[in-house]
C-alpha positions as CSV (number, residue, x, y, z in Angstrom):
1,M,89.0,129.9,139.6
2,F,90.3,126.6,141.0
3,R,94.1,126.4,140.8
4,R,95.3,122.9,139.9
5,R,98.7,121.4,140.3
6,T,99.5,119.7,137.0
7,G,100.2,116.0,137.4
8,S,99.1,115.7,141.0
9,I,98.0,112.2,142.1
10,A,95.1,111.7,144.6
11,R,94.7,108.3,146.1
12,F,91.3,107.1,147.2
13,D,89.2,104.1,148.1
14,P,87.6,103.0,144.7
15,A,84.6,101.5,146.5
16,H,83.9,104.7,148.5
17,P,85.3,107.8,146.7
18,E,85.3,110.7,149.1
19,D,83.1,113.7,148.4
20,A,86.2,116.0,148.7
21,L,88.0,114.1,146.0
22,V,85.0,114.1,143.7
23,A,84.6,117.9,144.2
24,Q,88.3,118.3,143.4
25,A,88.0,116.4,140.2
26,A,84.9,118.3,139.2
27,A,86.7,121.6,139.9
28,V,89.6,120.6,137.7
29,L,87.2,119.8,134.9
30,A,85.3,123.0,135.3
31,D,88.6,124.9,135.0
32,G,89.1,123.2,131.6
33,G,91.4,120.5,132.9
34,V,92.0,116.9,132.2
35,V,91.6,114.1,134.7
36,A,92.9,110.5,134.6
37,F,90.9,107.8,136.5
38,P,90.4,104.1,136.8
39,T,87.6,102.3,135.0
40,D,86.4,98.6,135.0
41,T,88.8,98.0,132.1
42,V,91.9,100.3,132.0
43,Y,92.7,103.8,133.2
44,G,91.1,106.7,131.1
45,L,91.7,110.3,130.4
46,G,88.6,112.6,130.6
47,C,87.4,116.2,130.3
48,R,84.1,118.0,130.0
49,P,82.6,117.4,126.5
50,D,81.8,121.1,126.1
51,A,85.4,122.2,126.8
52,A,86.9,122.3,123.3
53,A,90.4,123.3,124.5
54,A,90.5,120.4,127.0
55,V,89.4,118.0,124.2
56,R,92.3,119.2,122.1
57,R,94.6,118.8,125.0
58,I,93.6,115.1,125.5
59,Y,94.6,114.5,121.9
60,R,98.0,116.2,122.5
61,I,98.7,114.3,125.7
62,K,97.9,111.0,124.2
63,G,99.4,111.7,120.7
64,R,96.1,110.5,119.3
65,P,95.2,111.3,115.7
66,R,92.2,113.7,115.5
67,S,90.6,111.3,113.0
68,K,90.1,108.9,116.0
69,P,87.1,110.0,118.0
70,L,86.8,110.2,121.8
71,V,84.1,108.2,123.6
72,L,81.5,109.6,126.0
73,L,81.3,107.9,129.4
74,V,77.6,108.2,130.6
75,P,75.9,107.7,133.9
76,G,73.5,105.0,132.5
77,A,71.1,104.0,129.8
78,A,68.8,107.1,130.4
79,A,71.6,109.3,128.9
80,L,70.9,107.7,125.5
81,E,67.8,109.9,125.2
82,S,69.9,113.1,125.1
83,L,73.1,111.8,123.5
84,A,71.9,109.5,120.8
85,G,70.0,110.8,117.8
86,R,68.3,107.4,117.4
87,I,68.2,104.5,119.8
88,P,68.0,101.1,118.0
89,P,66.3,98.3,119.9
90,A,69.6,96.5,120.1
91,A,71.0,99.4,122.2
92,G,68.5,99.0,124.9
93,T,69.0,95.3,124.9
94,L,72.8,95.6,125.3
95,A,72.6,98.3,127.8
96,A,70.3,96.2,130.0
97,A,72.6,93.2,129.6
98,F,76.1,94.7,129.9
99,W,75.9,98.2,131.4
100,P,77.7,99.2,133.5
101,G,80.5,97.2,132.0
102,P,83.1,96.9,129.2
103,L,80.8,97.7,126.3
104,T,81.0,100.8,124.1
105,M,78.1,101.3,121.7
106,V,78.4,103.4,118.6
107,L,75.1,105.2,117.9
108,P,73.8,108.1,115.8
109,A,74.9,111.3,117.6
110,S,72.4,113.7,119.0
111,P,72.5,117.5,118.0
112,A,74.1,118.2,121.4
113,V,77.0,115.8,120.7
114,A,77.4,117.4,117.2
115,R,77.6,120.9,118.8
116,W,80.4,119.7,121.0
117,G,82.3,118.5,117.8
118,L,82.7,115.0,119.3
119,D,80.8,113.0,116.6
120,R,82.5,111.1,113.8
121,Q,80.5,111.3,110.6
122,G,77.3,111.7,112.7
123,T,78.1,108.9,115.2
124,I,79.3,108.7,118.8
125,G,80.6,105.9,121.1
126,L,78.9,105.7,124.5
127,R,79.8,103.6,127.5
128,H,78.7,103.3,131.2
129,T,81.7,102.1,133.2
130,A,81.3,100.2,136.5
131,E,83.4,102.6,138.5
132,P,81.8,104.6,141.3
133,V,84.2,107.6,141.1
134,V,83.3,108.2,137.5
135,D,79.6,108.1,138.2
136,A,80.1,110.5,141.1
137,I,82.1,113.0,139.0
138,M,79.4,112.9,136.3
139,A,76.7,113.4,138.9
140,R,78.6,116.4,140.3
141,T,79.2,118.0,136.9
142,G,75.9,117.1,135.3
143,L,77.7,116.1,132.1
144,P,79.1,113.0,130.5
145,L,82.9,112.7,130.2
146,A,84.7,112.9,126.9
147,T,87.3,110.1,127.3
148,T,90.0,107.9,125.8
149,S,92.4,105.4,127.4
150,A,95.2,107.0,129.4
151,N,98.2,105.7,127.4
152,A,100.3,106.9,124.5
153,S,98.6,106.2,121.2
154,G,99.6,102.7,120.1
155,G,101.3,102.0,123.5
156,A,100.4,99.5,126.2
157,E,97.2,100.2,128.2
158,S,97.7,101.9,131.6
159,L,96.5,99.6,134.5
160,T,97.7,101.8,137.4
161,A,98.1,105.5,138.2
162,E,101.9,105.0,137.9
163,D,101.4,103.7,134.4
164,V,99.6,106.9,133.5
165,A,102.2,109.2,135.0
166,R,105.1,107.2,133.2
167,G,103.4,106.5,129.9
168,L,102.3,109.8,128.6
169,A,104.4,112.5,126.9
170,G,102.2,115.2,128.6
171,T,100.2,114.6,131.8
172,A,96.7,115.0,133.2
173,D,96.1,117.8,135.7
174,L,94.8,115.3,138.2
175,I,95.4,111.5,138.4
176,L,92.9,109.7,140.5
177,D,94.7,106.6,142.0
178,G,92.2,103.9,142.9
179,G,94.7,101.1,142.6
180,P,94.9,98.7,139.7
181,S,92.1,99.0,137.2
182,G,89.4,96.5,137.1
183,G,90.5,94.7,133.9
184,R,93.5,94.4,131.5
185,V,91.6,94.8,128.2
186,A,89.8,97.8,126.8
187,S,86.0,97.7,126.2
188,T,84.5,96.0,123.2
189,V,83.2,98.5,120.6
190,V,79.9,97.6,118.8
191,D,78.5,99.7,116.0
192,L,74.7,99.7,116.0
193,C,74.2,102.3,113.3
194,G,73.7,99.9,110.4
195,A,71.3,97.1,109.6
196,A,73.4,94.6,111.6
197,P,75.6,95.0,114.7
198,V,79.3,95.2,113.9
199,I,82.2,94.8,116.3
200,L,84.7,97.6,115.5
201,R,87.1,96.7,118.2
202,K,87.4,93.4,120.0
203,G,87.8,93.8,123.8
204,A,86.8,92.5,127.2
205,L,83.3,91.5,126.2
206,P,83.3,88.4,123.9
207,R,81.3,88.4,120.6
208,G,79.5,85.2,121.7
209,R,78.0,86.9,124.7
210,I,76.8,89.9,122.6
211,E,75.2,87.5,120.1
212,Q,73.6,85.5,122.9
213,A,72.0,88.7,124.3
214,L,70.8,89.9,120.9
215,G,69.8,86.5,119.5
216,L,71.3,87.3,116.2
217,P,74.8,87.2,114.5
218,V,77.3,90.0,115.0
219,K,79.7,90.9,112.2
220,L,83.3,92.0,112.6
221,A,85.2,94.9,111.1
222,S,88.4,92.8,111.2
223,V,89.0,89.0,111.5
224,E,91.9,87.1,113.0
225,V,92.5,83.6,111.8
226,M,94.8,81.0,113.5
227,F,95.8,77.6,112.1
228,V,96.9,75.0,114.6
229,C,99.0,71.8,114.2
230,T,101.6,70.1,116.4
231,G,105.0,71.6,115.9
232,N,104.1,74.7,113.9
233,T,106.9,74.1,111.5
234,C,105.1,72.6,108.4
235,R,101.3,72.2,108.1
236,S,100.0,75.3,109.9
237,P,102.7,77.6,108.5
238,M,101.9,76.4,105.0
239,A,98.2,77.1,105.7
240,E,99.0,80.5,107.2
241,G,101.2,81.5,104.2
242,W,98.8,80.3,101.6
243,L,95.8,82.1,103.1
244,R,97.7,85.3,103.2
245,H,98.7,84.7,99.6
246,A,95.1,84.0,98.6
247,L,93.2,86.7,100.5
248,P,91.0,88.8,98.2
249,K,92.5,92.3,97.8
250,G,89.6,94.0,99.6
251,W,90.2,91.9,102.7
252,R,93.9,92.7,103.1
253,G,94.5,94.8,106.1
254,R,91.2,93.6,107.6
255,V,92.1,89.9,107.9
256,T,95.2,88.8,109.9
257,V,96.5,85.3,109.9
258,H,98.7,83.4,112.4
259,S,99.6,79.8,113.3
260,S,100.7,77.9,116.4
261,G,101.4,74.4,117.6
262,T,100.1,72.3,120.5
263,G,103.6,71.0,121.1
264,A,105.7,73.7,119.5
265,L,109.1,74.7,120.6
266,P,108.9,78.5,120.2
267,G,111.2,80.2,117.7
268,M,111.8,77.2,115.4
269,P,111.9,78.0,111.6
270,A,109.6,76.2,109.1
271,T,111.2,73.0,107.8
272,D,113.2,73.2,104.6
273,R,110.7,71.1,102.7
274,A,107.8,73.3,103.8
275,V,109.8,76.4,102.7
276,A,110.5,74.7,99.3
277,A,106.8,73.7,98.8
278,A,105.7,77.2,99.6
279,R,108.3,78.7,97.2
280,R,106.8,76.6,94.3
281,D,103.5,78.4,95.0
282,R,105.1,81.8,95.2
283,F,104.9,82.5,98.9
284,D,107.7,82.7,101.4
285,L,108.0,80.9,104.8
286,R,111.6,81.8,105.5
287,G,110.7,84.3,108.1
288,H,108.3,82.0,110.0
289,R,109.1,81.1,113.7
290,S,107.0,78.7,115.7
291,T,104.7,79.7,118.4
292,L,103.2,77.5,121.2
293,L,99.4,77.4,121.4
294,T,98.0,79.2,124.4
295,D,94.5,80.1,125.7
296,R,95.3,83.8,125.1
297,L,96.0,83.1,121.4
298,I,92.8,81.1,121.1
299,R,90.7,83.9,122.7
300,Q,92.1,86.6,120.5
301,A,91.4,84.6,117.3
302,D,88.0,84.9,115.6
303,L,88.4,81.7,113.7
304,V,90.6,78.8,114.8
305,V,91.4,76.1,112.2
306,A,92.8,72.8,113.3
307,M,94.8,70.4,111.1
308,E,93.6,67.2,112.9
309,E,90.9,66.3,115.4
310,R,93.5,66.0,118.2
311,H,94.4,69.6,117.6
312,R,90.8,70.7,117.7
313,Q,90.4,68.9,121.1
314,A,93.6,70.5,122.4
315,V,92.1,73.9,121.6
316,R,88.8,73.0,123.4
317,Q,90.8,71.8,126.4
318,L,92.5,75.2,126.7
319,V,89.3,77.2,126.0
320,P,86.2,75.0,126.5
321,D,83.8,77.6,125.0
322,S,85.8,77.9,121.8
323,A,84.6,76.6,118.4
324,P,87.6,75.5,116.4
325,V,87.0,73.9,112.9
326,L,88.9,71.3,111.0
327,L,90.5,72.4,107.8
328,A,89.7,69.1,106.1
329,P,86.9,66.6,107.1
330,D,89.5,63.8,107.6
331,G,92.3,66.0,108.8
332,V,95.5,67.1,107.1
333,P,98.2,64.3,107.5
334,D,101.6,65.4,109.0
335,P,104.4,65.3,106.4
336,I,107.1,65.7,108.9
337,G,110.1,63.4,108.1
338,G,108.6,62.7,104.6
339,E,110.0,63.4,101.2
340,A,109.5,66.7,99.3
341,E,106.5,65.2,97.3
342,Q,104.6,64.6,100.6
343,Y,105.0,68.2,101.5
344,R,103.7,69.3,98.1
345,E,100.7,66.9,98.5
346,T,100.0,68.3,101.9
347,L,100.1,71.9,100.5
348,E,97.8,70.9,97.7
349,L,95.3,69.4,100.2
350,I,95.5,72.7,102.2
351,K,94.8,74.7,99.0
352,R,91.8,72.6,98.1
353,E,90.2,73.1,101.4
354,M,90.9,76.9,101.7
355,P,87.8,78.1,99.8
356,D,85.7,76.9,102.8
357,I,87.9,78.9,105.1
358,L,87.4,82.0,102.9
359,T,83.7,81.4,103.1
360,L,83.8,81.3,106.9
361,I,85.8,84.5,107.0
362,G,83.3,86.2,104.7
363,G,80.5,85.1,107.0
364,L,82.3,86.9,109.9
365,L,83.5,90.0,108.1
366,D,81.3,93.0,107.7
367,P,81.8,94.3,104.1
368,G,81.5,98.0,105.0
369,A,82.8,98.6,108.5
370,V,85.8,100.8,109.3
371,R,87.7,100.1,112.5
372,R,87.0,102.8,115.1
């Protein structure tokens, strides 16, 4: 039996992983061990899918609830034949377009996956990462890898081997150090089991590229909305607060709402008159603090709603491929410096236009998806 030294770190050239290192990793896995490794997104933890004790140990190391399934890393699209119980046409299209890469596809699980106990209600997530060492290990073992990201559940992703060693309560038996991981964001997870594709987890691959490859709309399990004005102290906070207040009960927990300003001074409270106008409509802006609009905020939002055309143009300047919408056709006038009545009128205008925003959210949101 191979004797492993728990927590050992092995450095290697990620472009040319040495045969001896691949053999070492395969021996650790054959001995029921857990290996950490870089991928094209973040560092991952992996074990043999047929090693039930190693699978349980990954959950303990990460502090991951057993209700959250692991993903199988596979050597390529050919593996779908043995690991997926059914291969929808969309799966072949997306594999050809984005594998190897930051895309996890959720498909019906094959009987082999079900025997390993890795399926979730008959489904399994599959991904082919663009990382030579992972492919080499799978070639040596003849099996996919049961994996999850190498960080404490709910914590920051691990981007280096040092992050892995520091960030986990337990540790892997072997940490493969190939330098910084290829990306900073986890893979996008797309469920292909239903009538329409649904993004269960947003990640490195944008929804627009998936829609372009498939030639059809892709729904979302959750939607993030961001309102944009100038200072983020009156109009966009009122819109943010009212939408939260008006969300249908079934959407709460699946729709998150934020706001920001193109010229915001971060940390400023909502104006007193905005707070007063909100109070009349039974929602509270006293905890609001302003946020400056950034490209990162735009990219993480699924729907960006601008108060005026100049705000919409500012969004497009930061992220040219974004598609912000105007809340009202002629814009929402800025009440800053005005009397209380102007704030109330501004809020009434926001409320009149909000049904259209709810319609847009409904068009994005899948009614039955559950976040993976």
